C-alpha positions, 0 to 999 in steps of 0.5 A: 866251410863244410865239405860239399863232397862228403858222403855218409858212410864208408868208402872202400876200394870195392864198396860203399857201406852206407849207415843203417838209418839215412834220410832220403835227401841224404841218400839222394845227395849221396847219389848226385855226388857219386854220379858226378865222380863217375862222369867227371873222373877222367877230367879229375884224373887228367887235371891231376896228372897235368898238374903233377907233370908241370909241378914235379915232372912226374909221368905215367908210371908212378900215376898208374901205380897210384891210381891203378889204371894203365899208363895208356889210359892215363895218357888219354886222360892227360891228353884230353884234359890238356887239350880241352880248356875248362871253359869248353867242357860240358857236364852234359857231355861225356868225357868220350865226347870231349875226347872226340874233339880234343884234337881240334882247336878250341873254337872248333871244340866249342862248335861241335860240343855246343852242337852235340849238347843242344842236339843230344848227340851220342859220342858215336853221332858227334864222331859221324857228324865230324867225319861227314858221314851223315849230313848235318843239314837240317831237313823237314823230318828232323828238328835241330834246336839251338840255344842263343844268348842274346846281347841286349846292347844289340838290336835283337833283329841283328842278333838273330841275323848273326845267328842265322849267318853262323848257322848257315856256316854250320849247315852249309848255307841250307838253314831253312828258318830260325826262331828264337824267343818270338823272333823270327828270321828267314835268311834271304835267298841271294839277297844282301 
């Protein structure tokens, strides 16, 4: 099995020396790998630290020496990686987004990360929404998109009804209408 993380050329602590001749596909693949490392380095280091602590009892002093990071930075990586389960992590969101939700319980993390992902919130917008500094109620001037996974063993109307109920919880009961894959549901106004 070949190493999927192989990058042509030579990596040094301060550069990537690429070969003189490299086809476009190789160059593009290397860029994707480098982007993945840049976006995921907090996770990699945090998971590595948590493993080291669990297996060897190692803490930040040796890790700081090995990585060149300050102990406080390493502590942050370790905390977020330990608090946010892998199933809640989103490749489409930054490590900073995950740091914002890390004090929360996993279900709350999932809720906020889903909202941030679907609405393309910046880390600052996520923080503001979590603190309630801005209303999270959908208005006519703002569209909020949600993605649903339908369970085919249920009646589609029931799935939409459950989605409306969940969104009403998230949006303080003020969801105006929801449309998903051709199914349209409008919550009853005070009816059960």
